[in-house]
C-alpha positions as CSV (number, residue, x, y, z in Angstrom):
1,M,96.6,173.3,91.7
2,I,99.5,172.4,89.7
3,A,101.7,175.2,91.1
4,F,100.7,173.7,94.4
5,L,101.7,170.1,93.7
6,K,105.0,171.2,92.2
7,L,105.3,172.9,95.7
8,I,104.9,169.7,97.7
9,R,107.0,167.4,95.1
10,I,104.1,165.3,94.4
11,K,106.5,162.8,92.4
12,N,108.4,162.3,95.6
13,L,105.3,162.0,97.8
14,I,104.3,159.1,95.4
15,I,107.9,157.4,95.8
16,I,107.7,157.7,99.3
17,A,104.2,156.1,99.4
18,F,105.6,153.0,97.1
19,T,108.6,152.6,99.3
20,Q,106.5,152.3,102.3
21,Y,104.0,149.7,100.5
22,M,106.8,147.9,99.2
23,V,108.4,147.3,102.6
24,R,105.2,146.0,104.1
25,F,104.1,143.6,101.2
26,C,107.3,142.6,99.4
27,L,109.6,142.5,102.6
28,I,108.0,142.0,105.8
29,L,104.8,140.1,104.6
30,P,107.2,137.4,102.9
31,F,109.8,137.3,105.7
32,I,106.9,136.6,108.5
33,K,105.6,133.9,106.0
34,N,108.6,132.3,105.8
35,E,108.8,132.5,109.5
36,S,105.6,130.7,109.6
37,P,102.6,130.4,106.9
38,Y,100.2,131.2,109.7
39,Y,101.7,134.6,110.8
40,E,99.5,137.7,109.0
41,L,100.3,141.4,109.0
42,Q,98.7,142.9,112.3
43,M,97.7,146.5,111.2
44,T,94.6,146.7,109.2
45,E,94.7,148.2,105.3
46,L,92.9,151.3,106.8
47,Q,95.6,151.6,109.4
48,F,98.8,151.4,107.1
49,F,97.1,153.7,104.9
50,L,96.8,156.2,107.2
51,L,100.3,155.8,108.2
52,V,101.4,156.4,105.0
53,L,99.3,159.4,104.5
54,S,100.6,160.7,107.9
55,T,104.0,160.2,106.2
56,I,103.6,162.0,102.8
57,M,101.7,164.8,104.6
58,I,105.0,165.5,106.8
59,A,106.8,165.2,103.7
60,A,104.9,167.5,102.1
61,A,104.8,170.1,104.7
62,G,108.5,169.9,105.0
63,Y,108.9,170.7,101.2
64,I,106.7,173.6,101.8
65,I,108.4,175.3,104.5
66,N,111.9,174.2,103.0
67,D,110.7,176.4,99.9
68,Y,109.1,179.4,101.9
69,F,112.4,180.0,103.7
70,D,114.4,179.4,100.6
71,V,112.5,182.2,98.5
72,R,115.8,184.5,98.5
73,I,118.4,181.6,97.8
74,D,116.1,180.0,94.9
75,K,116.0,183.3,93.2
76,V,119.8,182.8,92.7
77,N,119.8,178.7,92.4
78,K,116.7,177.9,90.4
79,P,114.4,181.0,89.5
80,E,112.8,179.1,86.8
81,K,111.6,176.4,89.4
82,M,110.2,179.0,92.0
83,V,106.6,178.3,92.8
84,I,106.4,180.3,96.2
85,D,105.6,184.2,95.2
86,K,105.1,182.9,91.4
87,G,102.3,180.6,91.7
88,V,101.7,180.3,95.4
89,K,101.6,183.0,97.5
90,R,103.6,183.2,100.9
91,R,100.7,183.3,103.1
92,V,99.0,180.3,101.8
93,A,102.1,178.2,101.7
94,M,102.7,178.9,105.5
95,G,98.9,178.1,106.2
96,A,99.2,175.1,104.3
97,H,102.2,174.0,105.8
98,T,100.5,174.7,109.3
99,V,97.3,172.7,108.5
100,I,99.1,169.8,106.7
101,N,101.3,169.1,109.6
102,I,98.4,169.5,112.2
103,L,96.6,166.8,110.0
104,A,99.3,164.6,109.7
105,I,100.0,164.6,113.8
106,M,96.4,164.0,114.4
107,I,96.5,161.0,112.1
108,A,99.5,159.6,113.6
109,L,97.7,160.0,117.2
110,F,95.1,158.0,115.8
111,V,96.9,155.3,114.3
112,S,99.4,154.8,117.1
113,Y,96.7,155.1,119.8
114,S,94.5,152.3,117.7
115,I,97.4,149.8,117.7
116,G,98.2,150.3,121.6
117,Y,101.5,152.2,121.0
118,W,100.4,156.1,121.2
119,K,104.2,157.0,122.0
120,L,105.1,156.2,118.5
121,A,103.3,159.4,117.3
122,L,106.2,161.1,119.0
123,V,108.5,159.7,115.9
124,H,106.2,161.9,113.7
125,F,106.2,165.0,115.6
126,I,109.9,164.8,115.8
127,C,110.2,164.5,111.9
128,T,107.9,167.6,111.9
129,A,110.0,169.9,114.3
130,G,113.1,168.6,112.7
131,L,112.3,169.3,109.2
132,W,111.2,173.1,110.6
133,F,114.7,173.5,112.1
134,Y,116.2,171.8,108.7
135,S,114.4,174.7,106.7
136,T,115.5,177.8,108.9
137,T,119.0,176.3,110.5
138,F,120.4,173.0,109.9
139,K,120.4,173.3,106.0
140,R,122.9,176.1,106.2
141,Q,125.5,174.2,108.5
142,F,128.3,172.3,107.7
143,L,127.1,168.9,106.9
144,I,124.2,169.0,109.6
145,G,121.7,169.4,107.4
146,N,122.7,167.0,104.8
147,V,122.7,164.3,107.6
148,V,119.4,165.4,109.2
149,I,117.5,165.1,105.8
150,A,119.3,161.5,105.3
151,L,118.2,160.5,108.5
152,F,114.3,161.4,108.1
153,T,114.8,159.8,104.5
154,A,115.9,156.5,106.3
155,M,113.0,156.8,108.6
156,V,110.6,156.2,105.6
157,P,111.2,152.4,105.4
158,L,112.0,152.2,109.2
159,V,108.8,153.5,110.5
160,V,106.7,150.7,108.6
161,G,109.1,148.1,110.2
162,V,108.6,149.5,113.6
163,Y,104.9,149.9,113.5
164,E,104.1,146.2,111.7
165,L,106.8,144.1,113.8
166,L,106.2,145.9,117.3
167,L,102.5,144.6,116.4
168,I,103.6,141.1,115.3
169,Y,105.8,140.5,118.5
170,K,103.0,141.7,120.6
171,N,100.4,139.6,119.2
172,Y,102.4,136.3,118.2
173,L,105.1,136.2,120.8
174,P,102.3,135.3,123.7
175,V,101.5,132.0,121.7
176,D,105.0,131.4,119.9
177,E,108.0,131.8,122.1
178,T,110.2,130.7,119.1
179,L,109.1,133.8,116.8
180,N,112.3,135.4,115.9
181,L,112.1,138.5,113.4
182,S,115.8,139.6,113.6
183,I,116.2,138.8,110.0
184,T,113.6,140.8,109.0
185,W,114.9,143.8,111.3
186,R,118.2,143.4,109.4
187,W,116.6,143.7,106.3
188,V,114.3,146.9,107.3
189,L,117.6,148.6,108.6
190,G,119.5,147.6,105.7
191,I,117.1,149.3,103.1
192,S,116.9,152.3,105.6
193,F,120.7,152.5,105.7
194,F,120.7,152.6,101.8
195,A,118.2,155.2,101.8
196,F,120.4,157.3,104.3
197,I,123.4,156.9,102.2
198,T,122.0,157.7,98.9
199,T,119.9,160.6,100.1
200,L,123.4,161.9,101.7
201,L,125.2,161.3,98.2
202,R,122.3,163.5,96.8
203,E,122.2,166.1,99.3
204,I,126.0,166.9,99.0
205,I,126.0,167.0,95.1
206,K,122.7,169.3,95.5
207,D,124.7,171.5,97.5
208,M,127.4,171.7,94.8
209,E,124.5,172.5,92.6
210,D,123.4,175.4,94.8
211,Y,126.6,176.7,95.4
212,E,126.4,180.2,94.3
213,G,123.2,181.2,95.9
214,D,124.4,179.3,99.3
215,M,127.4,181.3,99.1
216,E,125.5,184.7,98.5
217,Y,123.2,184.3,101.4
218,G,125.9,183.1,104.1
219,C,125.1,179.3,104.3
220,N,128.1,176.9,105.4
221,T,127.4,174.0,103.4
222,L,130.1,171.2,102.8
223,P,131.1,172.9,99.3
224,I,131.5,176.1,100.8
225,A,133.1,175.3,103.9
226,I,135.9,172.6,102.0
227,G,135.3,174.0,98.3
228,I,133.8,171.8,95.3
229,P,136.7,170.0,94.6
230,K,136.9,168.2,97.9
231,A,133.3,168.1,98.1
232,K,133.4,166.2,94.9
233,L,136.0,163.6,96.6
234,V,133.6,163.3,99.8
235,V,131.0,162.2,97.2
236,T,133.2,159.8,95.6
237,A,134.8,158.3,98.8
238,I,131.0,157.6,100.0
239,A,130.0,156.2,96.6
240,V,133.3,153.8,96.4
241,L,132.4,152.6,100.0
242,T,128.7,152.0,99.2
243,M,130.0,149.7,96.3
244,A,132.2,148.1,98.1
245,A,129.7,147.0,100.8
246,M,127.3,146.4,97.8
247,G,129.9,144.1,96.2
248,Y,130.5,142.2,99.7
249,I,126.4,141.2,99.6
250,Q,126.9,140.3,95.9
251,Y,129.6,138.1,96.9
252,L,127.5,136.4,99.5
253,N,124.9,136.1,97.2
254,S,127.0,134.3,94.4
255,R,128.2,131.5,97.3
256,L,124.2,130.9,97.8
257,G,123.9,130.6,94.2
258,D,121.5,133.6,93.8
259,F,122.9,135.3,90.5
260,I,119.6,137.0,89.8
261,S,120.4,139.4,92.7
262,F,124.0,139.5,91.6
263,A,123.0,140.8,88.1
264,Y,120.2,143.1,89.6
265,F,123.0,144.5,91.9
266,T,125.3,145.0,89.1
267,A,123.0,146.5,86.4
268,A,120.8,148.9,89.0
269,I,123.2,149.7,91.9
270,Q,126.9,149.5,91.1
271,L,127.0,150.7,87.3
272,P,124.6,153.6,88.3
273,L,127.3,154.6,90.9
274,V,130.1,154.3,88.6
275,Y,128.5,156.8,86.4
276,L,127.3,159.2,89.6
277,I,131.0,159.4,90.2
278,Y,131.7,160.1,86.7
279,R,129.1,162.9,86.3
280,T,130.1,164.4,89.8
281,L,133.6,164.5,89.3
282,K,133.5,166.0,85.6
283,A,130.7,168.2,86.5
284,T,131.4,172.0,86.0
285,E,128.1,173.6,85.5
286,K,124.7,173.4,87.8
287,K,123.2,171.0,85.0
288,H,125.7,168.4,85.5
289,F,125.4,168.2,89.1
290,H,121.7,168.0,88.6
291,I,122.3,165.0,86.7
292,A,124.5,163.7,89.4
293,G,122.0,163.9,92.1
294,S,119.1,162.8,89.7
295,T,121.0,159.6,89.2
296,A,121.5,159.0,93.2
297,K,117.5,159.3,93.3
298,V,117.3,156.5,90.5
299,I,119.8,154.5,92.4
300,M,117.4,154.9,95.7
301,F,114.4,153.9,93.7
302,L,116.2,151.0,91.9
303,G,117.3,149.8,95.4
304,V,113.7,149.8,96.7
305,C,112.4,147.9,93.5
306,Y,115.1,145.1,94.6
307,L,112.4,144.1,97.1
308,F,110.3,142.5,94.3
309,I,113.2,140.0,93.9
310,V,112.9,139.5,97.7
311,Y,109.1,138.7,97.6
312,Y,109.8,136.4,94.6
313,Y,112.1,134.5,96.5
314,L,110.6,134.2,99.7
315,I,107.2,133.5,98.4
316,G,108.6,130.9,96.3
317,R,110.1,129.2,99.0
318,A,107.1,129.7,101.3
């Protein structure tokens, strides 16, 4: 059981669930309450729980199939962390991947049908198929794998916004023509884009960490294609642009007198990004790249935790 929990990255799945509940209750709920105190979330607790369950099941299946096809590479890159062929047999892994994916799609179909938007289940199907092709093909290609996995990570908060806000429009717009959730959409898209950027950073750093095994088995990742020194510069450039964008947001916050957000962004986003750049540029060993990649994950988590502050401000104003 412990080996299987490691295989599906149980800690990552908990963070995915945490992110989706944060977007629902600390972003969408206070924003619609700020629009009107009479507005309510339209998905039931059961429907939303099943939506989250479907999401983490698809992610779990993706982790399984990724490790399944990476057995030979992982023997070079991280033999001490391997689970398949050590704690979990290959046929068990493939069977679990199939069963989990089928159940996840069935759950997504039930939820989307129950809210009257059955076509939304196609998003879950696309993610399932995309994670398969990522594991078999995309991750070995120049930059494509990094972008694909970053897009799927961005879908974690975005899918919550799509499900919840579509229902709110459907049920409230006929009786309130002034309903405008554009600001809420912007926040959801902003969180999704932040997830995309931080994941892209982590994936490129991870490819530098896995350079040896990827090179041995013919992968064409960014560090292999352009070299680790140039890949470090790519990570630095993305991180600096992210810091510049966050700096602009901080500037706007300070003009509005929101110094709590200014301080939070400085401590939880800007300084860790500086540390990530430093660790990446100085990295010479696997463990150094691992620390830099873990820093990107921490930055993403702290970005999600900022929604607690959003909730505080919006509920306080309502």
